[in-house]
N, C-alpha and C positions, 0 to 999 in steps of 0.2 A: 211291896210289889203288887199286892192285890189292890191297894188303894190307887196306885198309878194306873193299873189296867182299868179300874173302874172309871177314873177320871177321863182317860183316853176314850173309853167307850162312850161316855157321856158327851164328849166333844164330837165324836163321829155321829152319834145319834142326833145331835143338835144341828150339825152342818148339812147332813144329807137332805133333810126336808127343806132346808133353806135353799140348797142348790136346785132341788126339784122345783120349788116354787119359782125360783128365779128363771129357770128354763121355760116354765109355762108363761110367765109374764113377758119374757123377751125371747122368742124363739130364735134358734141359731140359724140366722139367715146370712151369716157372713157379711161380706162387704156391702150387701144391699141395704144394711141398716145405717150406712153412713149418712150423716146430716139430719137425723130425725130428732136430735136433742137440742135444747137451748142451754144458756148459762154455761157455755163450753169452757170458760176459764177455770171452772172447777176441776177440769181434767189435768191441769198443769201440775207437774211435779215440782214442788217449790222447795224441797229439802236438797241442799247441795250435796249432802252425803249420798242420798238416793240417786240424784242425777248422775253422779260419777259411777254408780253401780248399775246403770241401765234400768233403773226403776224397780229393781228387785228389793222391795222395802218392807214387805208385810211382816217379816220376822226380825227386823233390825232391833238391836238392843235399845232400851229406852233412853231418850235424851230430850232436849227441849223441843225438837221437831217431831218426836215420835207420834204424837196425837194426829198430826197431819198425814201420817202414813197408815196407822192402825191405832184406834183409840186405846186398845188394850196395852200398847207400849207405854202409855202414860203411867200405868200401875208400877212400873219398874223404877221410876224416879226416886232418888234417895233424899231429896231436899228440894227447896224452892229453886226453880230454874226459869230462865227467860231466854228467848232467842229471837233473832230477826234475820230475814234473808231476802234476797232480791234475785229475780229471774229476768234477765235482759233479753228481749226479743230483737232489738235493733230498731232504728228509726224513732228512738225516744220512747218506746213502749216497754213498760216494766210491770212485773207482777211481784208485789211485796207481801211479806208475811211477818206478823208480830205475834208471838205466842208466849204463854206463861203456864207453868205447872205449880200447883199449890198443894202441898201435902196436908192431909188431915190425920192427926195422930191416931194410929191403929184403926183407921177407917178409909184407907185408900187415898187417892189423889184427885183433886179437881184440876181441870185445865180450861184454858180459853185461848182462842186464836182468831185473828182478823186477817182476811185476805183482801187486798185491793189491787185492781188492775186499772191504771189510769193512763189515758191517751193524751191528756193535756187539751187545751182549748183548740178548737178547729174553726177555720173561717167559714162563714156562711157564703155560699156561692150560688149564683143564678145564671140563667142564660144571658141576662143583661149586665151582670157583674161577675164575669168568670174569675177575676182576681180577688173577689171578696167584696162584700157590701159594707164592711166595717164592723159587722157584728160577728160574734163567735158563739159556739155552742160547746157543751161538755159531753164527753163520753167516758163512763167509768163503770166498773163492776165491783161489787162489795159482797163479802161473806163474813158473818160474825157467828162464832160457834162457842158454846159452853158444853162441857162434858164431865164425866166422872169415870174413873177406872179403879179397879181393885183386884188384888190377888185373892182368889177364892181358896187357893191352897198354895203350897210351896212350888207347885208346877203349873197351875192353871190360872190365867188372868182374863178378865173381861173388861171392855170399855164401851161406853155409849156416849154420843154427843148429838146435840140438837143445834141447827144452824138456821139463820135468816139470811136470805140471798136477795140482792137487788142489782139490776142492771139499768143504767140510764143512757139513753141515746137521744140527745137533743130534747125535744118535747115529749118523748116516749119513755116509759119506765115499765119494768116488769119486776114483780116481787114473788118470792117463793119461800118455802120452808123445807127442810130436809133433815135427814138423820144419818149418822155413821154408827155402825156396830162392828166390834172386832173381838177376836179371841186369840189367845196365845197359849201354847202348851210346851213346856220345857221338859227335857230329860237330862239325866246325868251322864249320858254317853256322848262324849265329844261335844257337849253343849248343843245337842240336836234339838231343834225347835220347829214346831209346826204352827202356822198361823192362818187365819182367814179373816176377811173383812168385807163388809158391804158398805159402800160409800155413796153419798148423795141420793139416798132413797127418799123421795118426797113428792111434792105436788107439781103439777104442770105450771108453767109460767106463761103469761100473755102480755105482750106489749100493749100498754094503754096510754091514750093521749090523742089529742087532736092538733092538727097543724094545717094552716091555710097557706100553701106555698105561693110565692110570688113568681108564678110561671105563666106560660101561655095558656095552660089549662086552669080550670077553676074547680072549687070544691075542697073538701077536706079528705085527709087520709086517715083511716083507722085500721086497727088489727083486731081480729076477734078469735083467731085460732090459737090454742094453747099447745105448748110443746113440753115434753118431759125433760127433767134434769138428766145429766150424763151419769146415770147410775153405773157403778162398777162393782162387780164381785171378783175378789182376788183371793187366791190361796197359794201357800208356798211353804218351803222348808229351808233351813240353813243349818250348818254345822261347822265346827272347827276342823279344818282339814289338816292343819299342822300347828303344833305348839312346841315352843322351846322357851328358854329362860327369858329372852327379850323379844321373841318373835311369835306372831300369831297370824295365821292365814285362815280366813273364813270364806265359805262358798255359799251362795244363795241361788235358789231357783224359785220361779213364781209363774203361775198361770193367771192371766187376766181375762175376764169375760165382761166386756162392756155392752151396754144396751144399744150403742150407736155405732158399732163397728164389729169386725171379726175378732175372734179370740187371738191372743198373742202370748208368747213366752218371754220371760225376762231372766237373764242369768247375770250374776255379779260376783265379784270377789274383792276382798279387802285384806291388805297386809298392814299390820300394826307393829311398829318397832318401839319397844320400851314405853308403851302407853303414851308416846309423845307424837310420833309421826305416823300418818295413815296414807297409804297409796291405794287407789281404787280403779277398777275398770269393770265394764259390763257390756252386754249386747242385748238387743231386742230382736226377736224373731217373729215375723208376721206383721210388723209395722212398716208399711210400704215407704213412708216418708222418713223413716229413721233406721236405716240399714247399717249404719256405721258404729263401731265401738265407741263407748263413752269412757271418759277418764275423770279422775278427781284426786284431790289430796286434802289432807287436814293436818292441823297442828294443835296440840293441846299444851297449854301453859299453866303452871301453878301461879295463882294470884291470891295472896293472903291466905294460903291453905285451902283454897277452892280452885275450881277448874274454869279456865277461859279457853274456849275452843274456836278456831277459825277453820271453815271448810270452803272448798271451791270445787265446782263440777262443771264440765264442759260436754255438751251434747251436739255432735255434728248432725245436721238435718239436711234433707234433700233440697228443700225450697227456701227455708228460712236461714240457711247458713249455720254458723256456730252460735249456739245458745249458751250463755254463760250464767252460772248461778253461784252466788257468794253468800255466806252466812256467818254470823257470830252467835255463840251461845255461852251462857254463864250459869253455873250451878253453885248454890250455897252449901251443897253437900261437901264433905271433906274430900280432898283429892283421892285419898285411898279408897273411900267408899264408891266414888264415881268410877274409878278405874276398875274396881271389882265388878260393878254393874256392866261395864263395857265388855269385860272379858268372860265373866262367868255367869252374869245375869241371875243372881240368886233372888228369890222373892223377899219382900219386906217382912 
């Protein structure tokens, strides 16, 4: 009991200075911060499980997509795992994720993840050729991250990742680097968990490149001003609200503090039946463009003694319509070990 209290005190002592520093770097100006960041694709929720739960993801149990939500979740993986997901915006615009978790015997887990947002080729249009000149240009966004996570005790986990980010817009490109840092603290009362995470903390990015447009005007266009990445500090808690032989209901609550918008709250719940079927729903409070409940479902199958899981999430938005997220994940951990991680989340 004393050890648990000491670890919890250490967690609080670590998080409070971070929250204070965060408030100094990004004052709470509410909605007036909108639009101050670049590389905004980094804000997308790419985990279909998280999408279905309204984005309340900082304390979700570890799986292939855990590092995208909180690097500390990667510490809970019981074996090598891979996952891939896709978030569809409509109009042919997709945000895809490929991720892998690699255990190191008695030394934590490594993870890697690659995000891509590809708009496909676009026609070059001018005043003299509004239907296109026959040329095309490319728009895409890319983020590649490697990280490490470990259980420091049977209750406390930490994870950190470093990422390279690039955006390409025709002849212009912007590069940047960033970091993710996360914590998880587990208790033995109803699987109560506390988590905190700082995402996309890094350098400013500036579009660089010259372009001589075939317009009535002459000259070149350049950009010199840099913009920060969409840094996000989030903290939350979750617990098992109801447990029975084949039934489990978990509830999740989370506070988000972004550097480019007002604070908002996320609430989600997940029902698991027989460790095979998952039903999810969630709500976001304080996000003006996403006022409607989210929904999701998942199926877990045994595959050669291991787990293959399919997840789907749907997020109704005010201006972009229904946003769909679908993902597949596979773990080489035994099905019984992975199911234990999902329900009780013991440390390695």
